[in-house]
Structures are given as structure tokens and as C-alpha cells.
N, C-alpha and C positions, 0 to 999 in steps of 0.2 A: 123170405121169411126175418123180419128184425126180431130183436131181443123185448122191446119196447115200444108202444105207440100210445102218443098222447094225442085223442081224438076227442075232437067236436070243440075246442077253445081257441079262442082268439088270440094269436098271437102277436108280441110286441118283440119283434127282434131284437133291438139295441139300436138300430140305425136311426130313431127316430121316426121313421115312415109310421102312416096309420096303423092301427092295430087290423087285421084283416083275420077270416076264418081258413083253419089250417090246421092239420096234424101234423106234427113230430114224431118222427121214427130215428129209433136208436139202435144202432149195432153197436157191441161192445162198448167203450167207453167215449165213441163219437154219435154226433148228429149225423144221420144216413142220409135224411131224406125231411123237407119243409114243403107240406102241402096237400092238395086234394089226394088222400091216400085211400078211397074207401074200398075196404075188401082186403086189404093189406093184413097178412097175418103177423103175430107176434105173440110170442109166450106170455107178456103181462100188456094190456090194455088198461089205458088210466082215462076215464070219461072225463074229458074237461069242459062238459057243456055247462055257459053259463058264467066260466071262469078265464081269468087271462093267465097266458102261458109265456113266461120270459126267461132270458136268462139268470141264473143264480148270481145273486148281490154280491159285492167287494165290498166289506168293510174295511176301510181305509187308515182306520185306527182302533186299533182293538187290543185289550191289555188281557189276552189269554196265553201269554208265555207259558206259564206251568199250571193253567187251569183248565186248558182246551182238553185235558183227557178227562177230566169231569162230565160224565154224560148229560147231567144238567145244565152247565154252559152250553154243550150242543145241541141242545132242546132247544134252549134260551134263543140261540142262533138261527137255527133252521125254522123255529116258526116265525122269524119275521122275514125268509126265505134267503139269508145269510149263506153263501157257501165256501166263502172263502175270507181268513182273517189276514189281514197283515199285522204280523208280529215286530217285535223289535224297536218299539216306539220310543220317543222321547229321549233316544240317548240312551237308554237303559235296560238291557237285557243280560242274558246269562252266555252268549258267545262273540266272540271267541276271547278266551281268557283263560291265567293260571288257576289253581283251585282257591287261590285266595281273590282273586277277580270275581270268580264266581260266587264266593260266598260273600262278597262285598255288594254286589248288584243285586242277589238274591235276599240280603238282609234289609237294605236301604229302600228297595222298590218293593218289599213283602206286601204290603197294603193294597198293591198297585197290580202285580205281575204273580204274586203268589209265589211260595217259597221253593227254590231249587238247589240245594246245595253241594251238588257232588262236583267236583271238577277236578283237573282241566277240561275244557270242552271247546272243541273247534265247531264252526259253522255246518261243516259237513254231518257233523257227529250229530249236532242239534238238529237239522233236519231229518235227517235218518231216522232218528225218534219220532219225529210227527210221522212220517211217510206212512201211509195205509193204518194207522193206529187210532185214527179219529173219524168223524162222520163227515168232516168239512174241509177243504182245503185248508194250507197255512202258506204263506210267503212271509221273508225273515228281512228287515232291515237290519244293516251292520248298525250297535249302538255305540255312537262317538264317547259318550261318558264310558262306557263299560271299556273302549280302547284305551282311553287315555288314562284309565288308572291303571289298566295292565301296564302300560308303560311307566306312567309319572306317578302312581299313587294316588294319595290325594292331594299333591301339591297344588298350589294354587298359582304357581309361577307359571310364564310365560314358557312354552315348547322350545326348546334348542333344538338346533337342527339335528341332533341325534335323537331325540325324542321324535320329530316330525319324522325321521326316516322308518322309526320305529313301528308307528303308527299308520305309516303308509303301507308299510309290507304287511300288515295286517288286516289294510282294508284290500288291498290286491288281493291278498290270499282268501278273504272273505267274499268277495266277488268271484272269484273262479270256482269258488264251493257251493254258489248258488244265490246268494243275498240279491234282494231285488233293488236295492240302494242303499242310501247312508242317512242315519237319523242323529238330531240333536236335540238335548233337555236342556235350554240356557237358563233356567230357572233352576234346574237341580243341579247336584256336585256328583261329579268334578266338571261337567259341561259349560257350568256359567263361568269357568274361569277362561276360557276358550277366546281367542279373538278370532276379529272376520279372517284374516290371513291364515292363522292353521286350518280353518273349516274350510279355505278355497281351495287350498294345498291337498287337506283328503278328499277334497270332490273330484279332483283331477281325474281321477280312473273311472267316474261313473260310465262314460261313454253313453250318455243320453237315460241312463236312471235318474231317479230323482233325488233329490237331498231333501230329506223332510224334516222339516222343523219344528220343534215347541220354542217359539220366538222367546225375546227376552223380555218383550212387555205384549200386553194386550189392552183391550177396551179404549180405554180415552186417550191409552200412551201405545197403542198399536204403531204409530207412527215410528218410534224407536226402534221397533221390534224388526218392523219392515226396511228400514234404512240398513238395517243388520243381513235382511234376506238378499236385498238388491245388491248390497257390495259383496257378499260372497257368489251372488250367479256372474257378477261382473266380471270379478277377478278369475273366477274358475270355467265361465261357459255353461256351467250346469244347470239343468232342468231344478226347479226348484218346487216342492211342496209345503204349504204351510199348516201344521198340524191345528186344530180346534180353532178355527178362527171366530172370534168372537169380540165383541164390542159395538158400538152407534154406528149403525149403516152409513151415515153420513160423513164419518172417519173412515171406514175399512172400504168401501167401494170406490172411493177417490185414489185411496193407496194402491186398490187392485191395477186399476187403468195407470197409474202412473207409471208402476212398475211394467205393465205392457208394454207401454209407450217408449220403455226405454230397452226393449226389444229382450226383457227376461220372461222365459218360459216358466210362467207361475200358474199352478194351482192350489187349490186349497181343500180343508174338508172341513164339514161342521156337524153338529147336532143338533136338534130341534129342542134345546131346553135351556133353560137359563142359568139354571145351576150348575155349580162346578164341583168336580171331585178328584181329591188327591192325598197326598201323604200330608197329614197333620203338621209337621216339622216345616213343610216349604212354607205353609200360611201363618203360623205365629212366630218362629224365630228368625230373630234379625240377621243379618249378614254377616255378624262377626262369630256368629257361632258354628264351628265347623262342624255342621252334621254328617259329614263322612266319617270322622272320628268319633265315634259313638263315645266312648268313655269320657273322652274330654267334653264333649258338647254335655253330657249329662252333669258333669261336675259343675259347668257353667249356668245348667237350667236349677241344679238345686241350690245353689248359691245368692247372696244378694245382689251381685252386679247387674242383674236385667231385671231390678225391681223397678225402676222407671219403665222400660220396655213394656214389660206386663200392663203397667198402669194405662198407658196409653192404647192398647187393645179394648178397652171398656166397649168400644162400640162393635168389633169382630164378634163378641162370644155369640150373641142372639142369630147369627147368621150360620153359626157351623153346627152340624149334625154330627154327632160321631158314627162313623161307618165300620170301623174295624178297631175292636178293642182288645187283642188277645190278654185273658187273665182278668178283663174288667168288663167281661160280655153283656153284665146287667146295663151298662152306659150305651149299648150301641141302639141306636133310632132313636137317641134323648137327643136335645140340643145340649150345647154345652152348660148353658144356664141351667136348664133341668138337671142335668147329671150333678152339677157343682150342688144345687139344692138338696138332691138326695143324698148326696154325701155329707153335707153340713160344713161347706166350705164355700168361698168365693169362686167364682169362674176360672181367676189366673190361677189359683192354687190346685183347683182340680187339674186345669190342662196340665200345669208343670207335673201333678202326679201323673197324668196318663202319659205322658212323655218319657217320664222316667220308670215307671212298673213296665210299660213296652217295651223300653230301649230304643223309643222315636218309631216304631212298627205303626202306631195308630193312625187310622185314616179318617176321612171327613169327607161329607158334602158340606160346599159352601154355596150360601145364596148371595148372590151377585146384588152390588147396589143398583145396578138398572134393572132390577127384577120390577116388573108389571107392562103395562100395554105396550110403552115406548121399547121396552127390552123387546119384546114380541115382534114388534113390524119391522126392528131391525134384523131379526131372526129371519125373518119372511123374505125382508129384502135382499139377504145376505146370500142365502140361496137358490134365490131366482138367477144371481150371477151364473153365467154360461161355464165359468171356471172349477164352479162349484162340485165336489164329489161327498159324499155320504159316508161319514163315518160316525162310529156310536161313542167313542173314548169308553168303551165298555170295561168295569171295572168290576169284578164277579167276587172279590176277596170280600169276608166280613159277614156280618149275621144282619147289616142294612144299607147294602149299596146303594149307589145312586140309580134310579130305574132304567137308565138310557141304555145299557146291557141287554135289558130285556125289552125295550122299545123303543128305540129310536126310529129303525127302520120301518118297522109298522106304523109308525107315527108320521114318519114323512110320507107313506101311503096314503093313511085312513084319514088324518088331519091335512095336513097339506095339500094332496091331491083330491080327494073326493070333497074333503068340506070347505076348505078356503082356495082350492083351483090356482094355488100356487105353481105348480106342474101342471101339466097333463099327464096321463097315463105314460103315453110315448116318451114324453121329458124325464121323467121320472126312471127310466130304465135306462136311458141315457147317463144321466147321473149315479146312478146306483150300480150299474153294472159296465157298459160296454166304455165309459171314459175311464174309470178308475181302473177297469183290466188293461185297457193300453197304456195307463201312466205308469204300471209297475211293470210292464214288460210281459203282462199274459196274453200274448198276439193270438191266443188261441182260444180265449174264453171271451165272455162278454158281450156275444153275438149268437144269436140261434141261426146258425148257418150251415150247411153240410161240410162236415170235416171240422169243425170246431167239438172241441171238449163238449160234453152233453152234461153240463150243470143246469139245470133246470129247475124253475119253481112254477107251481100254479098255485096261483091263489085268486080268492072271490073279490072282486070289486066291491061289494057293495057290504062287508062285514070284515076286509081287513081293517086293521089296526093296532095300537098299544093299548095295555091293559095296567101296565104297571104305573104305580104312581110312588112319590116321596114316601106316603106311608105303608103301602105294598109293595115295594122295589121289585120282589121278585115273580112278580103273575107274569104267565105268558101271555104274550100275544095272540090274537085271533085272526081267524080268513086264509092262512097258509096251511094247507094238510097234505099238500104232496110236493116233495122235493129229492131232486136226484143228483147224485153225485156223481161224476165220471161213467155214467150212465147207471148206476145202481141208484135202488129207492132207499134214500135215508129217512125219508118220513113218510110216512102212508096212514091217513085219516088222522093227522095230528101227533102220531106217535113215533119213536126211535124205532126203527126196524133191525137195528142190532148193526147193520153193515159199517163198515168203516173205510170205506174206500177213497179218502181225503187224501189229497198227493202233496208234501212239500212242494211246492211249485217253483222251477226254477226259470230265469228268463228264457226267452224264446226268441 
């Protein structure tokens, strides 16, 4: 007698093997059997006829750190078949850190991760807070920027030997408490002050777990960022994973292959959209403004010393849509130009007002210069690379977020498999489940195999797809109606069941 049998579907087991007709039986939180199980008894039987059955998908880059407790965020992920979030991205999250550090990371990245203001906080405490409290699994990367701030504050100086020793001790403890790697954000503060040597030193304890990086440069300048990645890998011997890799395929693909030719163990994640989303301050402020020191930054923004800088941003304003504007919610969903017109000022003046009144907490969606057919072809070419994994870079904060958090994985399936044929169904499951599970040390997930954790998604290949758009970004995806996490049904008929079996995953 099994607890659950998923019957009559075609199984995509995560190995890349062709789909085959089989039943999947679950006992407790584990897969008990995969095969023809006619007549097998079970407390719950899920009819998967006409549907595909796959291991749950791993979102390699999600910003659910504070908002994963929101049932709406859980529903958005599960409706795409995502059963695991990898958190702690871009070098900024809530642990490990003192009360001051937690407050800094929370405020600086509030438009990305959401707010969590209570500290001090250890990695163990953060993971314990996630464990069995939400409907999907969570894994956590040690955030380099948070660790650097905890040791050095907002200092732009090079790390001293004593500083490095303090950071290294925090990395070693965080790994012992269950982190699945180390992340950096080299366009954010204070991560951008770190040298390759500093980062390589902190990678030494990873022991096969990945160094995950938001590089110093992307797009046409991705070679600058990738050179840094290769140097860190060669100095430390670490496996590396590049976050949200984007840019022209004729630039990116040779860089990836060149790194592999240097024996660098490199993977990367991408999302299937051309627009980006981040904190507004990173997009519009020059490096001379100390964004990690809010009061000083606001003084500079309110002064006249940046007037020439603002004038040079004229081409940027039409590309920015305001996603998060606490206190100015009426502007969310408007472009900077539209919001400025409603306020009766020019875009530069409104942007300054937005930064000052939100104390740098504002977020934006940004159209890239390469938006168009050429950019779309690059997205397709890069996601076909065998080292690619799926990551939404999902941000759920604000009244008008980027649609990627609500549609990226469904878009991979509906558009890039069914419509365009960039992957087969079998390849999709490797890119979205088994490959990322291996990368992040989840060795009992990512495959439908007896003894593995029972994270399972059942979806309709004819209807699965994204429905979120830039105009309606919170629209849920279609075609995924049944999902199990650790053997418990968390999504049934497309709705949350109320079960919260999600585990805080430690490397196995």
C-alpha cells in the first residue's frame, strides 16, 4: 500500500531518456517505485493520463528570501512546477550577520528580496525559519556582500588579512550550517569593492559547491565579467555558476566555451525575457554615490553636484518602468517618463524625488538596448547551451514586478519547448531539474528514481505556458495543476492545498 500513486502519465525521469508510460508510487517523502503498477493500492491516486510527470523544477536564481512565506508567491512558483528556490543571490541576503548587517541588507535590497529587519541572524536560524513553513523547498547561498558588510561595513577599501580571516570564518560556519554555496553581486554594494583575490580566498572552503556570481559586467561587455569569473575559478579551484547570463550570443557562447577550454567547471542560469529588473539606484546612480550609506547618498542626490550626470541619462528614462515605489504607489507600472509627466516635472527630477522619498528603496524594470528579434535569438541560442540551467531571477516585491517570477519556467516549457523547439521535453527537465539539483548539492532530488525525494510535477504539454506580461505581471501560469513536495500534495487542481512540507535543503 502506497501513500500516493500518480498513474497513467508519461514519465520524464530527468536523465534525458525519452518519456515513457509509467506510474509513480510514493511512500512517505520518497519515491517508492516507477513502472507499471496496475492495481497498486494507494491512499491518493492522481490520474495523469495525457500529462507528463517530471521531477520538480529548481529555480536556480530566485529572490524569495523574505517573501517566500507569502502564499501568493508559493502559488506563482508551484503553478510553474517549481518546487525549490535557491535563495541568497547576488551577494545580498539576511544571514549571517549582526543586527546592523541584517538591517543594511534588508533595506538596501528591499525592492528585490523584501524586508526582514530582525537580527542578528545565523544561517542555521534562517534555514530553520524556512523549514516546513512553506509549500516549496528552499536552499541558501552565503551572500558575500552581507558577509563583507558584517566584517568591514560599507568600506570600499581592500580587505586586510584580518578582514579576510573574519569573512572566511563566516563562510566556513555558514557552510557547516547548511549553505549550498557562496554568491556575489559585483555591481552591488559592498560586493563591487571586492577583488578577485578576495573572492577566491572565500571560495576555498566550498569543496565542490558552487561560487555563484552576478558578474561585474554583462551584455556586450560580458568578457570583462567572465574574465573575473575565470580568474576566481583558477585561483580557488571552485566550481562557478554565472547568474542570469545575458547578452549577444556571439559574445557569450565563445566566452563559455573558452572557460571550459581552461578547465573551468562553469554553469550558468538564464531567464527567457529581454528586460531586466533590479533596484533603481543601481541603474541610475554613478559609482561616486555611496549607495551603502543612505544619508550621504541622499544628500548627493538632492544637491546640484550630479546635474551633469542626470542630463546624460536622457536615453535611459523611456526604458525604465517603476516596479516598486513605497509611498508613491501611484507610479508603479508607469515608465519614468509617464510618471514624470503626471507629476509635472522632467524625468530626472522625478527620479531624484523617487530615490529620496523611498530612501533608495525603489525598484524598476529596465528594457535592454538589445530588445527585439536579435535579442530574442540570442536568448534562444544561449539557453540551448548544455551548461544552461533555469533561473527566473524572480522578484515579487512591489505593485508591478517583472513577469519572470510568475512565468519564466512556464515560458521555458510553453514557448521554448512546445512552440519553438529549442529543447525537447526531455532536455527541458534536465535543464530545469536534474542539472541544477546536482549543481547545488541536492543529490536526492532532480530525478524520478526510487529512493529520491518525492518532489514531482504533473503538467499538460498542450496547455502549459506563461500568462504573465509586462502589463499584467502577476498573472499565474497555466498547465500545471498537480505538484507534490516531499510526497505531499501542495497543488491540486491548480490550487494550494495548505500543506507546507517544504524543506530547507542542506547539501547531501
